[in-house]
N, C-alpha and C positions, 0 to 999 in steps of 0.2 A: 583315312585312319588315322593319320598325322594331328587332323581337327580335332577329333574324338580326344586324343591325348590332352591336346593343348586345352580343349575345354577343360578335361579332367583334373589335369593340375591345375589350372586356375581356379576352377571351384574349391580344390580340395585347399590352397592359399589362400583364399577371399576368406572361406570361412574357418579358418583358424587366425586369420589374424582376427577378423572380426568376431568370432566366437569368445576372444581372450577380453573386447572390449563391451563395458556392459552401457546399453543405449537406453539412456532415461526420456522419458517421454513428458513434456508439460504441454498441460492443453490450456491457454491461456485465453480469459476473456475478459470483456468488461462487464460491471454491473450491469444490470437491467434497467426498464424504465425507473426513475424516480418521481415520487409524489412533489411535481413542482409547486404544488399550493401548500405547501409545508413550508412557513418562514425560519428556514433553521441551517446551519449547516452541514447537518446530518440526516437528510429528511429519509422517510420509509421506501420503499416500493410502492409505486403505484398498481393498481390495479390489472395494466399490462405489464408490468414488470413482475409480478407473482405468476401471472401466466405463463411467461417467457422462462421463470426460474423452474416452474414444473419441467417445461417443456424440455430445459436443459438437463433435468435429473431424468427425464426418461430417455432423451438422445446417448448420456453418458454410462445409465444404467447398466448395460449388459458387458459393458468393457469393463477391465482393471483399472481402478484406482486405487493408489496406494497413500494418497494423503490430499487433503485439500488447505489452500492457503487463500488468507481472505486480508484487505486489509482491515482494520478497529470502524470501521464504518458501519453504520445500519444496511444499506443499500447494498453493499459488499457480501456483508453477512449474511443477508436475507436472499441473496441470488444464489447462492450454493447451499443453504439450509436445505431444500426438499433433497439435492443430491447427497448431502451427507446422512440425512435419516436414512436413505435408500441403503447407502454403504456402510452404515453402522461403524463412519469415522468422526472423529472431533474436528473443528473448524478450529485451523493455526492461524494466527495472526503472524504477518512478516513487515517488516519496514520497506516502504516504496522506495525506491532508487538507492537502494544499497547492493552494491555487488557482493557483497559478502553474504548477505541473505540468498542471493541467488547460489553461490559457491556452496554456502551448509544445506540447501534443497539438492543440491548436485551427489554431494557428497553421503546424506543419510536418506537419499532416496536412489541413491545408485542402480539404474537396471528397471525402475519401477516405474509408475504414471502418476506425475503430480498436476494436480489441479488447478489455476491460480486465476484469482477475481481479481479486478483493480480496477483501475479510473481511465477514459481516455487518454490521458496521457501518459501513465506509468505502462500499462502492458505494452505500448509500442517501444518505450525504452528497456523492457525487459525483454522483448525479443531480439531489440538490436545488440543487446549486450551478449544474450545466447548464441546469438549468430556470428557475432564480432564485423557488424555491419553498422551503417548509418545510414540505414535505407526508408522506414517506417517511421513516421509523425504522426502526432495524435490524432484522432478522429476526432468526427465532427462530431456535436454535443447530440444531436440526433440519432447517433451511431451504435445500436445496442445488440445487432444481431452477429457479431465477429465471432468466429471459434478460431484460434490459431495455434495448430498442432504444430510441434518444433520437438524432434527427436537430437538429440545431444550424444556426445561421445566424447568430447572434450568443447568446453567452451569457448565459442569464438573461432572453433577452427572446422569441426566437423558434425557442425548441425545444419537440419534443415527445415523447411517451413510448410505446410500445406495450410491454406487458408478457405476455409468453409463459413458457411453463413447457417444459421438456425432459425 
């Protein structure tokens, strides 16, 4: 009986504490495979990258997405265009490696789900900033299949990461 009362009180307190805090979910991804044969600093996606972008849109289509952010490069925008079309959302630009950009995303989309596409070095930086750790390092050049889902109540303090591949 005492155990049931303890569990009930714990659940009541936990629910009330967490109910007041808005959990914002970030889905962090690196752009899909880029066309290596293009001699430009801003290549399009390769055919394999276009297929991966469609798989990403299919993967995230059923869940809630409130905003999609991309760096201004073609390969990042093309990675999330199929998702943006499915969700009827406009792709928003952000500046990389600027903590105030993350703060703005958290404030603007508190309690929502935000998809952010970036690069092999910027997405780990963003994850570290959200989590308040210096744990994750830039990905290898051929590493395109990571999806990091980070839930944040308060940046740098109460955040958790789930690492998936697609």
